[in-house]
C-alpha positions as CSV (number, residue, x, y, z in Angstrom):
1,M,147.4,94.3,82.1
2,L,146.8,90.9,83.8
3,Q,146.1,92.7,87.0
4,L,143.6,94.9,85.3
5,V,141.9,91.9,83.7
6,F,141.8,90.0,87.0
7,S,140.2,93.0,88.7
8,V,137.5,93.1,86.0
9,I,136.8,89.4,86.3
10,L,136.6,89.7,90.1
11,D,134.2,92.5,89.9
12,T,132.1,90.7,87.3
13,A,132.0,87.7,89.6
14,Y,130.6,89.9,92.4
15,S,127.9,91.1,90.1
16,W,127.1,87.5,89.0
17,T,126.9,86.4,92.6
18,R,124.2,89.1,93.2
19,M,122.4,87.9,90.1
20,F,122.4,84.2,91.1
21,I,121.2,85.1,94.6
22,A,118.4,87.2,93.1
23,M,117.5,84.5,90.6
24,A,117.4,81.8,93.3
25,I,115.1,83.9,95.5
26,S,112.9,84.8,92.5
27,M,112.6,81.2,91.5
28,V,111.5,80.1,95.0
29,I,109.0,83.0,95.4
30,A,107.7,82.6,91.8
31,L,107.3,78.8,92.1
32,F,105.2,78.8,95.3
33,T,103.3,82.0,94.4
34,G,102.4,80.8,90.9
35,I,101.2,77.5,92.2
36,A,99.3,79.0,95.0
37,V,97.4,81.6,92.8
38,A,96.7,78.9,90.2
39,R,95.2,76.5,92.8
40,S,93.3,79.1,94.9
41,K,90.6,81.3,93.4
42,K,90.7,83.7,96.3
43,L,94.4,84.3,96.0
44,N,94.1,84.5,92.2
45,R,91.6,87.3,92.5
46,V,93.8,89.2,94.9
47,L,97.4,88.6,93.9
48,M,97.4,88.2,90.1
49,P,96.0,91.7,89.3
50,I,98.5,93.1,91.7
51,V,101.4,91.3,90.0
52,D,100.0,92.4,86.7
53,I,100.2,96.0,87.9
54,L,103.7,95.7,89.5
55,Q,105.3,94.3,86.4
56,T,104.5,97.5,84.4
57,L,105.7,100.0,87.1
58,P,109.1,101.6,86.7
59,I,110.7,99.8,89.6
60,L,114.1,101.5,89.1
61,A,112.5,104.8,90.0
62,F,111.9,103.4,93.5
63,F,115.6,102.5,94.0
64,P,116.4,105.6,96.1
65,F,113.8,104.5,98.6
66,A,115.2,101.0,98.6
67,I,118.7,102.4,99.4
68,Y,117.4,104.4,102.3
69,L,115.3,101.5,103.6
70,F,118.0,98.8,103.5
71,V,120.8,101.0,104.6
72,F,118.7,102.2,107.5
73,Y,118.2,98.6,108.8
74,F,121.5,97.2,107.5
75,P,124.2,99.9,107.6
76,G,127.3,99.6,105.4
77,S,127.9,97.3,102.5
78,V,125.3,94.8,103.6
79,G,122.5,97.3,103.2
80,I,123.6,98.6,99.7
81,N,124.1,95.0,98.4
82,A,120.7,94.0,99.8
83,A,119.2,97.0,98.0
84,V,120.8,96.0,94.7
85,I,119.7,92.4,95.1
86,F,116.2,93.5,96.0
87,L,116.0,95.6,92.9
88,I,117.1,92.7,90.7
89,I,114.5,90.5,92.3
90,T,111.7,93.0,91.5
91,S,112.8,92.9,87.8
92,M,113.1,89.1,87.5
93,L,110.1,88.0,89.5
94,W,106.9,88.9,87.7
95,N,107.2,87.1,84.4
96,I,108.4,83.9,86.2
97,I,105.3,84.0,88.4
98,F,103.1,84.2,85.3
99,G,105.0,81.4,83.7
100,V,104.4,79.0,86.7
101,Y,100.8,80.2,86.9
102,Q,100.1,79.5,83.3
103,A,101.7,76.0,83.5
104,V,99.7,74.9,86.5
105,I,96.4,76.4,85.5
106,S,96.5,74.5,82.2
107,L,97.2,71.1,83.7
108,P,94.9,68.4,82.4
109,S,92.3,67.5,85.0
110,E,93.3,63.8,84.8
111,Y,96.4,64.5,86.8
112,L,94.5,66.1,89.7
113,D,91.9,63.3,89.5
114,M,94.6,60.7,89.9
115,A,96.1,62.7,92.8
116,N,92.7,62.6,94.6
117,I,92.3,58.9,93.9
118,Y,95.7,58.0,95.4
119,G,95.2,60.5,98.2
120,L,98.4,62.5,97.6
121,N,99.1,65.1,100.2
122,F,100.2,68.7,99.4
123,Y,103.9,67.9,99.5
124,Q,103.4,64.9,97.2
125,R,101.4,67.0,94.7
126,L,104.1,69.6,94.7
127,K,106.8,67.0,94.0
128,K,104.9,64.8,91.5
129,I,102.7,67.2,89.7
130,F,103.0,71.0,90.2
131,I,106.7,71.5,90.2
132,P,107.5,69.2,87.2
133,A,104.7,70.9,85.3
134,S,106.1,74.3,86.1
135,L,109.8,73.8,85.4
136,P,109.8,74.0,81.6
137,R,107.8,77.3,81.6
138,M,110.1,78.6,84.4
139,S,113.1,77.8,82.2
140,E,111.6,79.8,79.3
141,Q,110.9,82.8,81.6
142,M,114.2,82.7,83.5
143,S,116.2,83.3,80.4
144,L,114.3,86.6,79.7
145,S,114.4,87.5,83.4
146,W,118.2,87.1,83.5
147,A,118.5,89.6,80.6
148,I,116.2,92.0,82.3
149,G,118.0,91.5,85.6
150,L,121.4,92.4,84.0
151,F,120.0,95.8,83.0
152,Y,118.9,96.5,86.6
153,L,122.1,95.0,88.0
154,V,124.4,97.3,86.1
155,T,122.1,100.3,86.5
156,S,121.7,99.9,90.2
157,E,125.5,99.5,90.7
158,I,126.1,102.6,88.6
159,F,123.3,104.4,90.3
160,S,124.6,103.7,93.8
161,V,128.1,104.6,92.8
162,G,126.9,108.0,91.5
163,T,125.7,109.1,94.9
164,K,127.9,110.6,97.7
165,N,126.7,108.4,100.6
166,Y,126.1,105.0,99.2
167,A,128.3,102.8,96.9
168,V,128.9,99.1,96.1
169,K,132.6,98.4,96.4
170,H,132.7,95.6,93.8
171,G,130.7,95.0,90.7
172,I,130.9,95.3,86.9
173,G,129.0,98.6,87.2
174,V,131.8,99.9,89.4
175,E,134.3,99.1,86.7
176,F,132.3,100.9,84.0
177,V,132.0,104.0,86.2
178,K,135.7,103.9,87.0
179,A,136.6,103.6,83.3
180,A,134.3,106.5,82.4
181,A,135.7,108.7,85.2
182,T,139.3,108.1,84.4
183,G,139.0,107.9,80.6
184,N,140.6,104.4,80.7
185,S,139.6,102.9,77.3
186,Y,141.4,99.7,78.0
187,L,139.5,99.1,81.3
188,Y,136.2,99.9,79.5
189,L,137.0,97.5,76.6
190,Y,138.1,94.7,79.0
191,S,135.0,95.2,81.0
192,I,132.7,94.8,78.0
193,I,134.6,91.7,76.8
194,V,134.5,90.0,80.2
195,F,130.9,90.9,80.6
196,V,129.9,89.4,77.2
197,L,131.9,86.3,78.0
198,F,130.1,85.9,81.3
199,V,126.8,86.3,79.5
200,I,127.6,83.6,76.9
201,A,129.1,81.2,79.6
202,T,126.0,81.6,81.8
203,R,123.7,80.9,78.9
204,L,125.6,77.8,77.8
205,L,126.6,76.4,81.3
206,F,123.5,77.3,83.3
207,F,120.4,78.0,81.2
208,E,121.0,75.2,78.7
209,R,121.5,72.6,81.5
210,F,118.6,73.9,83.5
211,D,116.4,73.7,80.4
212,R,117.4,70.0,79.8
213,F,116.8,69.3,83.5
214,A,113.4,70.9,83.4
215,N,112.3,69.0,80.3
216,R,113.5,65.7,81.7
217,H,111.1,66.2,84.6
218,Y,108.3,67.2,82.3
219,L,105.0,65.3,82.8
220,K,104.3,62.7,80.1
221,D,102.0,63.9,77.3
222,Y,101.7,67.3,79.1
223,K,103.1,69.3,76.3
224,K,100.6,67.8,73.8
225,R,97.7,68.2,76.2
226,K,98.7,71.7,77.0
227,R,98.5,72.7,73.3
228,D,95.0,71.2,73.2
229,N,93.9,73.5,75.9
230,F,94.3,76.6,73.7
231,T,91.1,78.0,72.3
232,F,90.6,79.6,68.9
233,N,89.1,82.8,70.1
234,Y,89.1,86.6,69.6
235,F,91.8,86.6,66.9
236,R,91.4,84.1,64.1
237,D,95.1,83.8,63.7
238,K,96.1,83.9,67.4
239,W,95.7,81.3,70.1
240,I,94.6,82.8,73.5
241,K,94.3,80.7,76.6
242,P,91.0,80.7,78.5
243,D,92.8,81.5,81.8
244,E,94.3,84.6,80.2
245,Q,90.8,85.8,79.3
246,I,89.6,85.3,82.8
247,R,92.7,86.9,84.3
248,Y,92.2,90.0,82.1
249,K,88.6,90.5,83.3
250,L,89.7,90.1,86.9
251,T,92.5,92.5,86.4
252,V,90.2,95.2,85.1
253,F,87.9,94.8,88.1
254,A,90.8,94.6,90.6
255,N,92.3,97.8,89.0
256,L,89.1,99.7,89.5
257,V,88.8,98.6,93.1
258,F,92.5,99.2,93.8
259,Y,92.5,102.8,92.3
260,T,89.2,103.6,94.1
261,L,90.7,102.6,97.4
262,L,93.9,104.4,96.6
263,A,92.1,107.6,95.8
264,A,90.0,107.3,99.0
265,L,93.1,106.8,101.0
266,F,94.9,109.8,99.4
267,G,91.8,112.0,100.0
268,F,91.7,110.9,103.6
269,L,95.4,111.7,104.1
270,I,95.0,115.1,102.5
271,Y,92.0,115.8,104.8
272,K,94.1,114.9,107.9
273,V,97.3,116.7,106.8
274,I,95.8,120.0,105.6
275,P,95.3,121.5,109.1
276,F,99.1,121.0,109.7
277,V,100.4,122.3,106.4
278,N,101.7,125.8,106.6
279,L,101.6,128.2,103.6
280,Q,105.4,127.9,103.0
281,L,105.3,124.2,102.7
282,L,102.2,124.3,100.5
283,S,103.9,126.8,98.2
284,K,106.9,124.5,98.0
285,I,104.7,121.5,97.1
286,V,103.0,123.5,94.4
287,G,106.3,124.5,93.0
288,Y,107.6,121.0,93.0
289,E,104.5,119.7,91.3
290,G,104.9,122.3,88.5
291,Y,108.5,121.3,88.1
292,S,107.6,117.6,88.1
293,I,104.9,117.9,85.4
294,L,107.3,119.9,83.2
295,S,110.1,117.4,83.7
296,L,107.6,114.6,83.0
297,A,106.5,116.2,79.8
298,F,110.0,116.5,78.4
299,S,110.8,112.9,79.2
300,F,107.5,111.8,77.8
301,L,108.5,113.3,74.4
302,R,111.9,111.5,74.5
303,V,110.4,108.2,75.5
304,W,107.7,108.2,72.8
305,G,110.1,109.5,70.2
306,A,112.4,106.5,70.9
307,F,109.4,104.2,70.9
308,L,108.4,105.2,67.4
309,A,111.9,104.3,66.3
310,I,111.7,101.0,68.1
311,I,108.4,100.2,66.3
312,A,110.0,101.1,62.9
313,V,112.8,98.7,63.5
314,S,111.3,95.8,65.5
315,I,108.2,95.1,63.3
316,P,110.0,94.4,60.0
317,L,112.9,92.7,61.8
318,S,110.6,90.4,63.7
319,I,108.5,89.6,60.7
320,Y,111.6,88.7,58.7
321,V,113.0,86.5,61.5
322,V,109.8,84.6,62.3
323,F,108.0,84.3,58.9
324,L,110.6,84.8,56.1
325,S,113.9,83.4,57.4
326,N,115.0,79.8,57.6
327,K,117.5,80.6,60.4
328,T,115.1,81.7,63.1
329,K,116.7,79.8,65.9
330,R,120.1,81.3,65.1
331,Y,118.8,84.8,65.0
332,L,116.9,84.3,68.3
333,L,120.0,83.0,70.0
334,L,121.9,86.0,68.7
335,F,119.1,88.3,69.9
336,Q,119.2,86.8,73.4
337,I,122.9,87.5,73.7
338,F,122.5,91.1,72.5
339,A,119.6,91.6,74.8
340,S,121.7,90.5,77.7
341,I,124.1,93.4,77.2
342,P,122.5,96.3,79.0
343,A,122.3,99.7,77.3
344,T,123.9,101.2,80.4
345,I,127.3,99.6,79.9
346,L,127.3,101.1,76.4
347,L,126.6,104.6,77.7
348,P,130.2,105.9,77.8
349,A,130.9,104.6,74.3
350,I,127.7,106.1,72.9
351,A,128.6,109.4,74.6
352,E,131.8,109.4,72.6
353,L,130.0,108.5,69.3
354,V,127.5,111.4,69.7
355,Y,130.2,113.8,70.8
356,G,128.5,114.6,74.1
357,N,125.1,115.4,72.6
358,S,122.9,114.7,75.7
359,E,119.6,114.5,73.8
360,L,120.9,112.1,71.1
361,L,122.6,110.0,73.9
362,A,119.3,109.9,75.8
363,F,117.5,108.8,72.6
364,M,120.0,105.9,72.0
365,I,119.7,104.7,75.6
366,Y,115.9,104.8,75.5
367,F,115.9,103.0,72.1
368,L,118.2,100.2,73.2
369,S,116.4,99.8,76.5
370,G,113.0,99.1,75.0
371,L,113.9,97.4,71.7
372,W,114.3,93.8,72.9
373,Y,111.1,93.8,74.9
374,V,109.1,94.5,71.7
375,I,111.0,92.0,69.6
376,F,110.7,89.1,72.1
377,S,107.0,89.9,72.8
378,I,106.3,89.6,69.0
379,V,108.3,86.4,68.8
380,A,106.4,85.0,71.8
381,T,103.0,85.9,70.2
382,T,103.9,84.1,67.0
383,K,104.9,81.0,68.9
384,Y,101.3,79.9,69.3
385,L,100.0,80.8,65.9
386,P,98.2,77.9,64.2
387,E,99.7,76.2,61.2
388,S,96.7,77.2,59.1
389,I,98.3,80.6,58.5
390,N,100.9,79.1,56.3
391,E,98.3,76.9,54.5
392,V,96.1,79.9,53.8
393,K,99.1,81.8,52.5
394,K,100.0,79.0,50.1
395,I,96.4,78.3,49.0
396,F,95.6,82.0,48.1
397,H,99.2,82.7,46.9
398,L,99.6,85.6,49.3
399,N,103.0,87.3,48.9
400,G,104.6,90.7,49.1
401,I,102.7,93.6,50.4
402,V,99.4,91.6,50.5
403,A,101.0,89.0,52.9
404,W,102.4,91.7,55.1
405,K,99.1,93.5,55.3
406,K,96.7,90.6,55.6
407,I,98.8,88.1,57.6
408,Y,102.0,89.3,59.2
409,L,101.1,92.6,60.6
410,K,97.7,91.5,62.0
411,A,99.3,88.3,63.5
412,I,101.9,90.2,65.4
413,M,99.8,93.2,66.6
414,P,98.9,91.7,70.0
415,G,102.6,91.1,70.6
416,V,103.4,94.7,69.6
417,I,100.9,96.0,72.1
418,T,102.2,93.7,74.9
419,G,105.8,94.6,74.1
420,A,104.9,98.3,74.0
421,V,103.7,98.2,77.6
422,T,106.9,96.5,78.9
423,G,109.2,98.3,76.5
424,I,108.0,101.8,77.4
425,A,108.2,100.8,81.1
426,A,111.8,99.8,80.5
427,E,112.4,103.2,78.8
428,W,111.1,105.0,81.9
429,N,113.4,103.0,84.0
430,A,116.3,103.9,81.7
431,S,115.5,107.6,82.2
432,I,117.5,107.4,85.5
433,V,120.8,107.0,83.5
434,A,119.8,108.3,80.1
435,E,119.0,111.8,81.2
436,Y,121.7,112.3,83.8
437,F,124.8,110.2,84.5
438,S,128.0,111.1,86.3
439,A,131.1,108.9,86.8
440,G,131.5,109.7,90.4
441,S,131.6,113.3,91.6
442,S,134.4,114.4,89.2
443,K,133.0,113.7,85.7
444,L,129.6,114.4,84.3
445,I,128.9,112.1,81.3
446,T,125.6,113.4,80.3
447,S,122.9,115.8,81.5
448,V,119.8,116.9,79.6
449,S,118.3,120.3,80.3
450,I,115.2,119.0,82.0
451,G,113.6,115.6,82.5
452,I,112.1,113.2,85.1
453,G,115.3,111.0,85.2
454,K,117.5,114.0,85.8
455,A,115.2,115.4,88.5
456,L,115.2,112.0,90.3
457,N,118.9,111.9,90.3
458,V,119.3,115.5,91.5
459,S,116.7,115.0,94.3
460,L,118.5,112.0,95.6
461,D,121.9,113.7,95.5
462,N,120.3,116.6,97.5
463,N,118.4,114.2,99.9
464,N,115.2,116.0,98.8
465,L,112.7,113.2,99.7
466,L,109.7,115.5,99.2
467,L,110.6,116.3,95.6
468,M,111.5,112.7,95.0
469,G,108.1,111.5,96.2
470,I,106.2,114.0,94.1
471,L,108.3,113.0,91.0
472,L,107.6,109.3,91.5
473,A,103.9,109.9,92.2
474,N,103.4,111.8,88.9
475,M,105.5,109.3,87.0
476,V,103.6,106.2,88.3
477,A,100.2,107.9,87.8
478,M,101.0,108.7,84.2
479,I,102.1,105.2,83.4
480,I,99.1,103.6,85.0
481,I,96.7,105.9,83.3
482,I,98.3,105.2,79.9
483,N,98.3,101.4,80.5
484,Y,94.7,101.4,81.5
485,F,93.1,103.8,79.0
486,V,95.4,103.3,76.0
487,W,97.1,100.0,75.9
488,R,94.2,97.8,77.1
489,R,91.8,99.4,74.6
490,L,94.3,98.9,71.8
491,Y,94.8,95.3,72.8
492,N,91.1,94.7,72.7
493,R,90.9,96.3,69.3
494,V,93.7,94.3,67.7
495,N,92.3,91.1,69.2
496,S,88.9,91.7,67.6
497,V,90.3,92.3,64.0
498,Y,89.4,88.7,62.9
499,S,86.5,88.0,65.2
């Protein structure tokens, strides 16, 4: 038993090493990118809309290409480990960039005026102003990024193990696959226990200390001044930063330009390729497109069915924790621990609970994958609500259904919409394991009849890059269209409720 536990601890240490490498790289990139785009209008107009788009795309769906790319240039274990670390970075990076950007853009002008008076150079401004101002917001975002990264870590290790040609040799994902393949319940239980202990230890020994370090280096009076920079706009009971309003307008314009150029490039490629396409290849492409659309339709129904369940749970739970409970901090700490446990490691246990029902299992994985995004988004939205909400509630004696309808629901709606975008993107990422998962080549844990996640897995196993590319193109196009035409309009609508 001791040997088994030691093996699990060793594999978890390998996974945590990948996580810390990815976190360190993400912090460095996010710090300098966030500062650069906050201080340069030209970079802001170009990079921030791109980052805004990238954070909503299903990065996990591109993992097969990452495997091929890194293994091609770095054969063996180096390549597959680099692919896993790359995937984790793409999951951690974006919200840390936004955190740094928002911290720097809202700096009081007095700090920059003093820097000009004393003639501080770029390095001195970084050391004395920009980095200290960015650290607390980085600390907030890193905690969430770590939870997101754990999902991608376990999923990427499981995903790579599930193929014939590529595999990480050590990692907590390897242990979970091994336990599922052999039916070793002790190994599975030990893996979950060790994983949770590592999660708690990391939060207490790393994130708590980094948070104290970040706040020790906080600029004096910056926290108070930063709050004063919020403008009471759009939503009477919601604070929205001026820089976020500007960024939204730039994002809309940049999206139009980006998709116009993309469509032009696609049309040009089709024009150039058509003369060389034979009828057999064209027939194959048409068949793949039909299969891709059908697969996407089935997955679409699963994702949105799970999302409706997420909304039914997350809204009342979040309202209770934020507005009605006096133990908010305890609940949030508990939520952070639960959110750090990826749905993927629970997959074998859920498979046993649902007696191998693939559709029900897919629903559970989708539900757990998107739930915490919505909850934490709602909590983040309520963080900047003015104190006048509670005063209005007391003055007018608003309680019960009236308080829910007039105050709570309207106050959290922007957070619900924001959480929906990231939560549904997380569900699409989870489709890779929710719809098809095998513990090696010997044991199939789950497989739905048809779905985009299953199709991506099968296309990778068969080295069918053409089908894989068509599947990804349809999946990304659908998500971008929904984000642009549905979520943005809903966000504008809920923001104008109290205007």
